[in-house]
N, C-alpha and C positions, 0 to 999 in steps of 0.2 A: 574387597568390594569397594566400589567407588562411592564417594560422598556425593550422591546424586543431587541433593538440594543445593549444596555449595557450588557444584558445577553449574547448576541452573543460574545462580546469581552471578557467577563469572560470565556466563553467556549473556545475561542481561547487561552486564557492564560492557562487554564487547559491542553489543548492539547500541548501547548508550553512546559510546565513542563515535560510532558511525552516524548515529542520528544527530549528534552535536555538529559534526562536519556538514551534514546535509542541511541542517537549519541555518548554519552560517552561509552556505551557498545560496539558500533561498533569500536570506536578507540581502545578500550582495546582488541578487537578481532584480531587486526593486529598482525601477528606473531612477536615475539620479534626480530628476525633477520632482519625484515624489518623496525623497528622503527628508525633506523639511516638514513633511506632514506629521502632525502629532501621533498618528497611528504608527508611523515608522519608529519614532522615539519610544513609543509604548512597546512595540515588538522587540526592539533592542534591549529595553529594560527588563522585559520578561525573560529574555534569553539570558541576560546577566543574572537575574534572580535565580534561575534554575541552578546556575553554577555556585552562587552564594549558598543556596540551600544544600546542595550536594556537599560542599565543603563543611558547612555547619554540622550536618549529620555525621560526617566522618569524624569531626572533632568530638562529637557527643559519644561516639562509640570507642573513642580512644585511639584512633588511627592517625591523628594529626593534631598539632596544637591549635587552640582556638584563635580566631582573629576577629577584629571588629566586624559586626554584621550590619549591612545596609540592606534593607528589604528589597528594594528595586534600584540597584546602582545604575548610574548613567555611564555605562562602559561602551566603548566601541565594539564592533563585532570582533576585531582583532584582539582586543583586551580579553574579551570573554573566551575566545578560543585558546589563548595562552594560558588563562587560568584553568580552563577545562583540561588541558593537556596535563598540567601538573597534578590536578585533583584526581584525574582518572588514573594516573600512575600511582598516586598514594592509595587509591582504592584497590588497585591491583596488589600492592604490597600488603594491604590489610587482609584481603580475601585469600591470598595465597596459602597461608598455613591453616586456614580454618577447616574444621571437619563438621559434618552434619550435627554432631553433638554440641558444637559451640553455638548453634543457631538458637538454642533454647535459653542462652544466657540472658539474664535480666540487664537491661540498660536503664539507668536512672538519669534523667536529664531535666533541665528547666526549659520551658517553652519560651518563645520570644515575648510572650505576655507575662513571664515571670512565674508561671505555674509549674510545679514539680510533677513529673510523670514517670512511670516505669513501663517499658515495653520490652519484648524479646528482641534479640538481634534480628531474627527472621522477620518480625513485624517492621522493624526499622528499615531493613533492606527492601522489603516489599514497598514500603512507603516511598523511599528514595526514588525508585524506578517509576512508580505510578505518578508521583508528583511531577517528574520531568515530562512524562508522557502527556499529562493533562495540559501543561503549559506549552508543549510543542503544538498541540491542537489549536490553542489560542493564537500562537504565532502564525501558523498556517493560514488561519482565517484572516488575520491582519495583512499578511504578505499578499494573499490573493486579492484582497480589496485594494491594495496599492499597485496592482499590476505586475507583481513579481510571480515567480514560479514557486508554488508551495512545495515543501519537501515531503517525500514519502518516508515516514519514520516509524511505521508500524513494526513491532518486534518481528513478526513473521516475515517481513520483507528482507530481513537480514539473516534469517535462519533457514528459510525453505530452500529445497534443492529441486531443480527442474528435472523431470523424468521424461 
């Protein structure tokens, strides 16, 4: 029998990869004249934040060594894409051998505020993907306001099959 829940998280990661590329394209679609607007810097910073957080969570579950954390880095779109590529590959390696039974494993970590918590691996994975989705919505709103083309990054857009 297949590990249905792990396969679902792998599907979420595949959609995350595609969504990241779409968000990058939406940021690139912002007219050059609008890229000095503070809203563009904010959108780029939120985009970078999603990658920083995705890295941080992977380090918390033991899939990658920790690195210094900047909440909202001032990265270019290209820097964020490069980071995302390596982080997504690391998530692939982490998720690869998991079974559904592993999802109940307790993860103990310290928040960015210095508070200790415990969550299951399934809860962490759910959070990682929901967190990125939340911020993609913010970026879409900012990009639209700047005259760019917002990305379609809903999970279902990457998984549905036309009939």
